[in-house]
Backbone bond lengths (Angstrom), bond angles and torsions (degrees), N, CA, C in turn:
res aa  C-N    CA-C-N  psi(-1)  N-CA   C-N-CA  omega(-1)  CA-C   N-CA-C  phi
1 M - - - 1.500 - - 1.535 110.29 -
2 T 1.357 116.84 -36.79 1.385 119.39 178.74 1.537 111.65 -70.55
3 E 1.313 115.04 -40.88 1.441 115.49 177.38 1.495 114.73 -62.85
4 N 1.307 118.27 -33.80 1.376 123.82 -179.26 1.596 111.13 -70.52
5 S 1.404 113.14 -36.05 1.391 117.08 175.91 1.607 112.77 -67.04
6 N 1.273 113.83 -41.94 1.487 119.69 179.52 1.558 106.69 -60.76
7 G 1.369 115.36 -44.64 1.509 119.59 -178.27 1.573 108.27 -58.53
8 V 1.280 117.50 -42.35 1.474 122.22 -176.30 1.540 107.24 -66.38
9 V 1.356 117.37 -46.49 1.509 119.66 178.85 1.470 110.27 -61.71
10 I 1.228 122.41 -37.43 1.519 126.89 -176.96 1.570 105.06 -69.87
11 L 1.358 116.58 -43.40 1.347 121.29 -179.31 1.563 113.99 -61.42
12 I 1.328 113.26 -47.56 1.546 121.91 176.84 1.452 112.68 -62.77
13 T 1.430 116.24 -36.52 1.511 121.31 178.06 1.573 107.10 -65.28
14 L 1.328 118.76 -46.25 1.430 125.19 -175.62 1.503 107.51 -61.56
15 L 1.397 119.88 -43.89 1.357 126.22 -178.23 1.589 111.91 -62.47
16 N 1.325 112.64 -45.68 1.532 122.95 174.23 1.530 108.89 -51.84
17 I 1.347 113.58 -49.70 1.450 114.88 -173.64 1.484 112.21 -68.81
18 L 1.382 117.29 -34.69 1.516 123.43 174.56 1.550 107.43 -64.55
19 V 1.277 119.69 -44.73 1.477 116.68 179.91 1.480 114.67 -68.20
20 Y 1.359 120.58 -32.26 1.343 130.40 171.88 1.635 110.13 -55.64
21 K 1.279 111.46 -58.09 1.450 121.41 -173.84 1.609 107.80 -62.33
22 L 1.441 117.11 -41.61 1.384 118.91 176.50 1.597 114.90 -59.56
23 H 1.343 108.28 -39.57 1.420 118.34 -178.01 1.521 109.24 -63.48
24 K 1.299 115.01 -45.16 1.532 121.17 -175.13 1.611 107.01 -67.83
25 L 1.381 114.89 -39.70 1.431 114.80 176.72 1.537 114.40 -66.01
26 Q 1.265 114.45 -35.74 1.449 117.22 175.11 1.501 114.89 -63.89
27 E 1.304 111.90 -38.18 1.519 118.38 175.77 1.446 114.09 -64.20
28 A 1.370 113.82 -43.41 1.462 117.63 175.04 1.573 113.70 -58.91
29 Q 1.358 114.59 -48.77 1.456 118.35 175.44 1.454 114.30 -56.96
30 Q 1.395 119.17 -38.27 1.432 124.63 -174.60 1.519 107.55 -68.09
31 K 1.361 118.04 -39.33 1.486 126.20 173.23 1.465 112.33 -55.18
32 R 1.260 117.43 -37.59 1.429 125.03 -172.36 1.532 114.21 -87.21
33 R 1.359 110.67 -16.10 1.519 116.06 -171.09 1.563 108.21 -71.26
34 L 1.289 114.82 126.80 1.410 119.30 176.99 1.527 115.25 -80.58
35 P 1.343 117.21 149.08 1.620 116.42 178.09 1.576 104.06 -63.18
36 L 1.406 108.46 158.19 1.397 118.03 -178.50 1.579 108.45 -66.43
37 S 1.380 118.68 -30.12 1.335 120.16 -177.05 1.497 112.67 -64.61
38 V 1.364 114.45 -35.58 1.548 118.12 176.21 1.595 108.95 -60.39
39 G 1.337 113.26 -46.71 1.511 115.37 179.65 1.566 113.29 -57.30
40 L 1.280 116.32 -28.01 1.537 117.70 -178.08 1.471 109.98 -82.50
41 L 1.372 117.54 -25.50 1.616 120.80 -180.00 1.547 112.05 -93.31
42 C 1.355 115.54 -19.45 1.428 117.89 -170.90 1.517 108.98 -131.87
43 K 1.308 117.94 136.62 1.467 119.95 -178.35 1.532 111.95 -75.33
44 R 1.310 119.62 138.23 1.410 123.01 173.03 1.436 114.24 -99.76
45 F 1.379 122.84 117.17 1.402 124.01 -174.98 1.568 108.44 -94.46
46 S 1.241 122.79 152.49 1.391 126.75 172.71 1.533 107.77 -83.91
47 L 1.355 120.15 161.68 1.360 122.35 178.35 1.586 115.10 -63.59
48 G 1.431 109.51 -28.48 1.432 122.40 175.49 1.523 112.52 -60.09
49 D 1.419 109.55 -42.31 1.468 116.52 -178.89 1.607 110.44 -66.80
50 I 1.316 112.36 -39.28 1.507 116.12 -177.80 1.468 107.70 -69.87
51 K 1.380 121.61 -42.22 1.356 119.52 -177.21 1.509 112.32 -64.84
52 S 1.276 116.46 -34.48 1.519 124.11 176.62 1.427 106.10 -61.06
53 A 1.362 118.94 -55.73 1.480 122.86 -177.17 1.586 114.13 -53.27
54 T 1.273 112.02 -38.14 1.421 119.03 -174.71 1.574 115.98 -101.68
55 N 1.345 113.16 9.54 1.481 119.94 -174.38 1.510 112.56 48.86
56 D 1.380 111.64 53.51 1.530 121.66 -179.39 1.442 109.99 60.48
57 F 1.367 122.42 48.97 1.456 130.83 179.22 1.536 112.43 47.42
58 K 1.387 111.55 52.95 1.455 119.57 175.78 1.498 113.43 -58.85
59 E 1.349 116.37 136.68 1.399 121.10 -178.78 1.493 116.67 -60.21
60 E 1.276 114.78 -35.42 1.467 128.76 179.95 1.580 112.97 -58.57
61 L 1.355 111.56 -21.44 1.508 118.41 -172.96 1.686 108.48 -100.15
62 V 1.288 111.18 0.40 1.586 113.68 178.19 1.524 105.88 -64.59
63 I 1.295 116.12 133.72 1.474 121.55 176.20 1.587 107.19 -124.47
64 G 1.308 118.52 0.06 1.479 117.65 -178.98 1.437 112.10 -175.94
65 K 1.352 120.14 142.85 1.530 123.86 175.45 1.500 104.97 -137.50
66 G 1.345 108.94 150.66 1.518 118.02 -179.23 1.504 107.12 -166.74
67 G 1.462 112.61 -177.42 1.324 119.56 174.82 1.518 119.20 -54.77
68 F 1.311 115.43 -28.07 1.507 121.41 -178.37 1.458 107.12 -75.90
69 G 1.357 122.02 -31.77 1.466 119.05 -167.80 1.524 109.98 150.38
70 I 1.329 113.93 -148.10 1.424 118.94 -172.94 1.664 110.41 -126.59
71 V 1.288 116.69 137.57 1.511 115.31 -179.06 1.603 103.14 -110.73
72 Y 1.412 112.92 130.90 1.502 123.62 176.56 1.449 108.53 -106.05
73 K 1.344 114.15 152.81 1.489 119.75 161.04 1.416 106.08 -93.12
74 G 1.420 113.99 136.28 1.406 115.66 -172.71 1.572 105.45 -143.24
75 I 1.329 120.15 171.96 1.454 129.20 178.67 1.473 112.44 -128.09
76 I 1.257 115.76 123.25 1.631 120.90 178.53 1.499 107.80 -123.15
77 D 1.343 110.84 -175.09 1.503 119.74 172.94 1.522 111.55 52.40
78 F 1.345 118.77 67.81 1.374 124.44 -173.61 1.475 119.49 44.86
79 K 1.247 113.25 46.57 1.498 128.22 171.96 1.601 111.01 56.79
80 D 1.271 116.54 30.10 1.452 116.51 176.47 1.556 112.33 -121.60
81 R 1.303 119.19 15.62 1.565 116.71 -179.93 1.558 101.39 -137.84
82 F 1.271 114.48 123.76 1.531 123.49 168.00 1.526 108.90 -77.58
83 V 1.380 114.32 138.01 1.445 118.29 172.44 1.493 106.28 -137.25
84 A 1.337 110.29 165.24 1.581 119.94 168.74 1.484 106.70 -103.75
85 I 1.235 117.04 130.63 1.523 122.86 -175.12 1.543 106.19 -119.21
86 K 1.321 118.76 111.67 1.483 125.20 179.99 1.490 108.71 -96.34
87 R 1.338 115.21 118.70 1.509 118.88 178.50 1.501 110.15 -109.97
88 S 1.281 117.24 114.81 1.517 120.11 -179.95 1.556 109.93 -71.78
89 K 1.274 114.00 155.36 1.410 122.14 -172.53 1.494 114.22 -70.36
90 S 1.381 119.44 -43.66 1.368 123.08 178.73 1.508 114.58 -152.25
91 M 1.187 113.50 171.27 1.587 123.51 176.08 1.417 115.08 -83.17
92 S 1.338 119.39 40.84 1.471 122.35 -179.34 1.517 110.39 -66.62
93 K 1.330 119.18 156.65 1.540 119.05 179.58 1.452 105.52 -57.87
94 Q 1.375 127.09 -49.09 1.402 130.30 -169.51 1.519 107.03 -64.31
95 G 1.343 112.50 -47.35 1.524 118.99 177.21 1.511 113.18 -60.09
96 C 1.275 118.32 -36.38 1.518 121.74 177.08 1.479 113.70 -66.50
97 K 1.376 109.08 -40.27 1.464 115.10 179.03 1.537 112.44 -65.05
98 E 1.376 116.09 -44.74 1.529 113.96 176.37 1.496 115.61 -71.35
99 F 1.199 116.04 -26.01 1.528 123.21 175.82 1.589 108.17 -60.41
100 I 1.403 114.67 -48.32 1.432 117.86 -175.19 1.615 107.32 -76.04
101 T 1.270 118.23 -35.55 1.476 122.84 177.88 1.551 107.86 -60.11
102 E 1.340 118.65 -45.62 1.385 119.88 -179.06 1.539 112.32 -59.43
103 I 1.335 112.51 -48.49 1.375 112.68 -174.75 1.664 111.45 -67.17
104 K 1.264 120.46 -41.04 1.393 126.85 177.68 1.522 106.62 -58.18
105 M 1.267 120.80 -44.46 1.508 123.67 -170.61 1.550 105.82 -72.65
106 L 1.287 118.92 -53.08 1.450 120.37 -178.07 1.458 117.32 -67.95
107 T 1.315 119.67 -14.30 1.448 119.70 175.54 1.474 111.52 -88.11
108 Q 1.446 117.12 -8.13 1.453 122.50 176.37 1.538 109.22 -94.50
109 V 1.252 124.98 -34.47 1.384 125.19 -162.57 1.545 106.34 -111.63
110 Q 1.332 113.68 141.98 1.496 122.75 177.28 1.538 104.41 -141.03
111 H 1.381 113.25 123.92 1.484 116.65 -179.32 1.503 101.65 -162.47
112 S 1.392 113.21 148.03 1.488 119.66 -178.26 1.512 113.39 -65.04
113 H 1.410 122.39 -13.86 1.367 128.18 -178.79 1.474 110.03 -116.02
114 I 1.328 120.06 22.33 1.397 123.16 167.75 1.564 114.96 -127.09
115 V 1.321 118.45 131.29 1.456 117.10 -169.26 1.526 111.33 -62.91
116 S 1.310 114.10 148.18 1.504 120.85 -178.00 1.452 112.34 -90.93
117 L 1.315 118.37 132.27 1.554 125.48 174.66 1.548 104.32 -92.79
118 I 1.298 112.58 129.75 1.471 120.13 176.43 1.449 112.68 -91.71
119 G 1.436 111.17 -42.14 1.485 117.16 -175.22 1.494 114.04 -178.88
120 Y 1.315 117.63 -173.41 1.505 117.76 -178.11 1.547 101.58 -146.47
121 C 1.385 111.20 176.96 1.418 126.16 179.59 1.421 108.82 -147.57
122 D 1.450 120.07 119.42 1.519 123.38 174.19 1.491 112.57 -121.91
123 D 1.381 116.04 22.42 1.375 116.27 177.99 1.580 114.22 -74.24
124 C 1.358 113.80 145.79 1.493 120.29 177.14 1.619 108.96 54.11
125 E 1.336 115.06 47.45 1.521 118.35 -179.67 1.520 115.20 55.03
126 E 1.271 118.56 25.74 1.418 123.31 -179.46 1.555 103.77 -89.10
127 M 1.366 114.98 154.84 1.467 120.22 171.88 1.540 106.66 -134.47
128 I 1.296 110.58 97.46 1.497 116.65 -173.81 1.520 106.77 -127.98
129 L 1.349 114.33 138.96 1.446 124.21 178.66 1.513 109.68 -121.96
130 V 1.359 113.78 138.35 1.500 117.63 -179.93 1.458 110.27 -119.73
131 Y 1.406 111.39 122.12 1.482 118.11 -175.25 1.512 106.52 -116.86
132 D 1.385 115.08 168.16 1.399 124.05 162.15 1.505 109.95 -52.36
133 Y 1.371 117.71 137.83 1.467 120.23 174.27 1.560 111.38 -81.88
134 L 1.344 116.86 126.69 1.401 123.76 177.40 1.496 114.41 -106.60
135 A 1.232 118.04 108.64 1.481 122.16 -159.62 1.560 110.24 -72.31
136 S 1.294 124.88 -18.84 1.425 121.03 178.23 1.597 114.28 -91.67
137 G 1.215 117.11 5.49 1.454 119.96 178.17 1.560 114.05 68.58
138 S 1.309 116.18 -150.50 1.479 118.59 -167.78 1.592 100.24 -104.36
139 L 1.421 107.25 160.00 1.486 115.94 -179.17 1.537 108.46 -65.32
140 A 1.323 116.53 -37.72 1.519 119.24 177.19 1.474 112.52 -56.40
141 D 1.355 121.51 -42.34 1.432 122.27 178.27 1.568 105.92 -61.54
142 R 1.305 117.33 -49.81 1.458 117.51 -178.35 1.426 118.69 -62.68
143 L 1.356 117.56 -20.72 1.439 122.80 178.09 1.504 114.38 -92.84
144 H 1.342 116.22 -31.52 1.342 120.63 -165.50 1.645 113.94 -125.32
145 K 1.283 115.54 -20.50 1.429 114.42 -179.49 1.461 120.35 -56.12
146 R 1.348 112.39 -39.46 1.397 121.03 -177.96 1.624 107.25 -58.28
147 V 1.244 117.56 -43.34 1.449 123.92 -174.43 1.645 107.73 -78.93
148 R 1.390 117.58 -46.81 1.482 115.41 -175.68 1.490 113.39 -71.70
149 K 1.257 116.33 -36.51 1.491 118.65 -173.49 1.464 116.86 -124.18
150 G 1.287 117.09 17.84 1.384 125.55 173.67 1.523 114.57 60.70
151 D 1.259 115.59 26.82 1.556 121.07 -171.26 1.495 106.15 -88.09
152 T 1.390 114.36 99.43 1.466 117.57 -179.54 1.545 114.33 -94.75
153 S 1.367 111.24 12.84 1.558 117.72 176.04 1.484 108.84 -79.74
154 L 1.353 120.61 -22.56 1.477 121.00 173.98 1.479 112.60 -85.28
155 P 1.295 120.67 120.15 1.457 121.44 179.88 1.533 109.97 -70.35
156 S 1.288 114.62 148.49 1.534 119.06 176.49 1.398 106.29 -64.66
157 L 1.410 112.07 145.54 1.504 122.80 170.20 1.487 110.47 -76.62
158 T 1.462 115.09 133.28 1.299 117.22 168.76 1.533 117.00 -69.07
159 W 1.321 117.95 168.95 1.482 119.35 172.71 1.475 109.67 -62.39
160 V 1.297 117.83 -44.31 1.526 120.30 176.40 1.513 114.67 -57.94
161 Q 1.356 118.80 -42.98 1.420 122.56 175.56 1.448 114.04 -62.53
162 R 1.401 115.51 -40.89 1.410 117.38 -179.40 1.587 113.90 -68.56
163 L 1.277 111.26 -33.83 1.449 118.99 -176.38 1.695 107.37 -70.74
164 K 1.326 109.48 -37.43 1.495 118.67 174.12 1.477 112.44 -60.11
165 I 1.319 115.15 -43.65 1.448 120.12 178.30 1.535 111.31 -64.29
166 C 1.321 112.17 -47.70 1.516 115.15 179.37 1.473 113.93 -56.48
167 I 1.373 114.93 -45.00 1.411 120.22 178.73 1.524 117.43 -63.56
168 G 1.395 112.53 -37.21 1.451 119.95 178.96 1.507 107.60 -61.71
169 A 1.400 114.86 -51.35 1.483 119.37 -174.76 1.409 106.94 -68.85
170 A 1.238 126.00 -31.34 1.489 125.22 173.93 1.457 115.10 -62.69
171 H 1.325 117.43 -34.55 1.495 123.91 175.20 1.484 106.63 -65.06
172 G 1.291 117.48 -44.72 1.497 121.74 -179.51 1.599 111.57 -62.25
173 L 1.344 113.96 -42.14 1.420 120.34 177.87 1.590 112.01 -67.77
174 D 1.369 115.42 -37.08 1.459 115.14 174.46 1.460 111.24 -66.21
175 Y 1.382 124.12 -40.26 1.386 124.48 175.51 1.611 109.88 -56.23
176 L 1.258 117.28 -43.87 1.409 118.81 -178.58 1.475 111.91 -69.66
177 H 1.273 119.21 -41.40 1.464 122.72 -175.41 1.475 113.35 -73.34
178 T 1.366 116.72 -33.01 1.526 114.71 179.09 1.527 114.43 -93.71
179 G 1.288 117.44 -0.44 1.420 121.45 177.59 1.522 116.27 68.64
180 T 1.380 113.44 23.69 1.483 119.44 177.20 1.519 112.10 -56.71
181 G 1.325 114.68 121.47 1.426 121.62 173.71 1.526 116.24 76.16
182 I 1.357 118.41 2.91 1.455 122.09 174.75 1.547 110.42 -132.61
183 K 1.290 118.08 163.85 1.434 122.86 -177.54 1.550 111.24 -66.85
184 D 1.266 117.14 -45.15 1.473 121.39 -175.73 1.563 109.50 -110.58
185 R 1.360 115.56 157.17 1.396 123.28 166.27 1.502 106.70 -83.49
186 V 1.377 111.72 152.05 1.447 118.35 -179.39 1.590 112.73 -122.50
187 I 1.325 114.86 131.16 1.498 120.80 173.16 1.475 107.84 -104.48
188 H 1.267 117.25 116.37 1.513 123.03 -178.36 1.409 113.38 -62.51
189 R 1.325 118.73 -49.20 1.521 127.86 178.22 1.591 112.30 63.00
190 D 1.261 123.06 18.48 1.382 122.02 173.54 1.599 110.14 -159.90
191 V 1.415 115.59 42.43 1.399 117.01 175.69 1.420 112.48 -77.42
192 K 1.283 124.78 129.47 1.359 135.38 178.74 1.428 114.75 -161.37
193 T 1.328 121.13 160.14 1.353 121.27 -172.86 1.552 119.20 -58.75
194 S 1.354 114.23 -23.88 1.468 119.31 177.28 1.589 108.28 -79.05
195 N 1.310 118.38 -12.65 1.479 119.53 177.41 1.600 112.38 -106.07
196 I 1.339 113.53 10.32 1.437 120.26 172.04 1.528 108.68 -104.30
197 L 1.295 119.76 107.22 1.481 124.32 -178.73 1.500 109.93 -92.05
198 L 1.240 114.62 159.94 1.543 122.28 -174.52 1.523 107.87 -131.27
199 D 1.426 114.84 128.60 1.541 115.42 175.02 1.563 107.18 -87.40
200 E 1.231 109.31 -169.37 1.532 117.02 -170.12 1.542 108.02 -66.86
201 N 1.316 121.56 -17.72 1.367 121.82 179.36 1.594 114.52 -108.40
202 L 1.440 108.14 19.82 1.486 121.41 -177.59 1.556 115.96 55.28
203 A 1.361 112.05 32.76 1.417 117.24 176.55 1.599 105.20 -84.06
204 A 1.267 115.25 133.55 1.482 117.37 -177.78 1.543 117.08 -77.83
205 K 1.317 117.55 144.65 1.351 121.47 178.75 1.564 110.46 -139.07
206 I 1.338 114.36 123.04 1.494 118.12 -170.01 1.640 100.80 -79.75
207 S 1.399 114.78 137.87 1.463 120.62 176.73 1.441 114.32 -133.56
208 D 1.289 118.38 176.15 1.479 126.45 174.34 1.517 112.59 67.94
209 F 1.299 117.64 84.78 1.472 121.79 -168.73 1.656 106.30 -108.23
210 G 1.279 116.72 20.07 1.471 118.27 -177.50 1.363 118.94 -63.37
211 L 1.391 116.44 -26.78 1.604 123.11 178.84 1.423 112.11 -102.51
212 S 1.356 118.28 3.66 1.503 115.76 -176.33 1.525 115.88 -77.22
213 K 1.250 111.02 157.91 1.457 120.43 -178.56 1.588 116.49 -130.70
214 T 1.273 120.19 149.56 1.409 122.43 -179.99 1.450 112.50 -110.57
215 G 1.462 110.73 161.67 1.441 118.17 177.14 1.508 108.91 -158.26
216 P 1.313 116.57 154.20 1.578 115.45 -176.33 1.509 112.31 -58.82
217 A 1.318 109.26 134.87 1.477 121.69 -178.65 1.446 111.51 -64.38
218 N 1.314 119.31 -31.44 1.472 118.32 -169.51 1.450 110.45 -97.59
219 Q 1.375 123.59 17.98 1.441 128.57 -175.25 1.548 104.84 -97.80
220 T 1.290 113.29 136.56 1.509 117.55 175.87 1.557 111.58 -64.76
221 C 1.355 115.79 130.24 1.382 122.31 -176.97 1.515 116.71 -50.04
222 T 1.281 119.11 128.93 1.495 124.66 -176.79 1.656 103.62 -96.40
223 Y 1.258 110.25 170.01 1.589 115.50 174.69 1.455 110.68 -65.19
224 C 1.299 124.41 -39.50 1.389 123.62 176.95 1.455 113.26 -61.80
225 Y 1.359 116.03 -42.30 1.441 119.70 175.18 1.513 115.11 -60.36
226 L 1.328 117.17 -46.71 1.398 121.98 -176.23 1.482 105.17 -65.97
227 R 1.287 121.27 -37.13 1.521 121.16 -177.67 1.494 107.64 -63.86
228 S 1.366 116.19 -43.30 1.450 118.72 -178.00 1.582 111.50 -65.45
229 C 1.331 114.44 -35.50 1.451 114.07 175.37 1.496 115.41 -60.82
230 V 1.459 112.41 -42.73 1.404 121.20 -178.11 1.519 107.45 -62.37
231 E 1.372 116.40 -45.58 1.518 121.05 -178.00 1.572 109.11 -61.35
232 D 1.377 115.43 -39.55 1.442 120.68 174.90 1.618 113.89 -53.01
233 Q 1.324 115.93 -37.68 1.451 118.77 -169.10 1.561 109.96 -101.53
234 Q 1.424 121.89 6.51 1.440 120.84 179.36 1.583 111.12 -59.68
235 W 1.314 115.58 -26.14 1.540 118.32 -172.73 1.502 112.16 -64.40
236 I 1.525 112.20 -23.63 1.491 113.32 -173.93 1.484 108.06 -70.15
237 K 1.313 125.79 -31.23 1.444 126.82 178.43 1.550 107.38 -70.41
238 V 1.372 118.94 -39.64 1.392 121.31 -179.32 1.510 111.88 -65.13
239 C 1.300 113.39 -39.83 1.502 123.54 175.25 1.483 110.20 -58.06
240 L 1.193 115.07 -54.30 1.581 120.54 -173.32 1.475 108.58 -67.79
241 K 1.384 123.62 -25.91 1.398 125.59 -175.03 1.508 115.04 -96.67
242 S 1.300 112.72 -7.25 1.482 122.60 -175.27 1.654 103.93 -61.65
243 K 1.372 112.36 136.03 1.511 115.40 174.30 1.656 109.43 -102.40
244 L 1.207 110.08 128.99 1.533 116.20 -178.92 1.575 105.89 -100.00
245 V 1.354 110.45 152.42 1.564 118.30 170.07 1.469 112.72 -99.81
C-alpha cells in the first residue's frame, strides 16, 4: 500500500513538472510571436531559404561579425538579388526582444537614409534578419579598417564624402525624431559608425534598431527625449574628427 502511494506521488510530481515545462515553453513562444500585421508587411523566410541563400552559412560569405552574431552576403529571388543576412547567436530573452523590436520598427519606417528590411526567419529557434545588401559596408570599416587591419584596398574618404555621409544620416535621424510619416517618433539609442551603412554611392543608411524606443509624435519634447536625440547624434562629431591614413 505504501509503495503504491509513493508511486502515485512520484507520478503526480513528474506530471506537474511536465506541465510546468510546457507552460514555460508556451510562454517563451508567445513572447517571440510576431503580430499578424508584421507578417503582412515583411516576408517570412524559411530556414531552408536562408541556407540556400548563404550556401549553408558558408564562411567565405561572411561580411561582418559582432556581439549580435554574424552577417552573411546572400542571394535570393531567383539568384538576382544580393542581400545581407544577419544571424543572431542565440535565442536569449534580450536577443529575442531586440529581434522583434527591429522587425516592428523597420516595417513602420521608410526613408532613403534608413536601411530596408526585406524579411526575417524564426524557424527552429533562429533569429535571422534579411536586409538590402549595401556594397560599401559600414562607416566604421571605411574610417578604421585601413588602420586596424592594414586593408589598403579601401580608399580614404574625402572630407566632402564624410560630410555627405553625416548629412545623410542626420536626415534619417531627423525623420525618426520628428515622426515624419509615421504615428510615433523613434529614438534609435545606438547610433555609431558601425551602425551607419553605405551603399555603392556612399549614401548613408541607419541600421540596427534593436535598442530603439518610440514615443508619441505629437508630444512636446521632454528633457529625456532631447538628451536621447543628442546622444544619437554624437557620432557625427566623431566621424568628422576621425583621422585617416
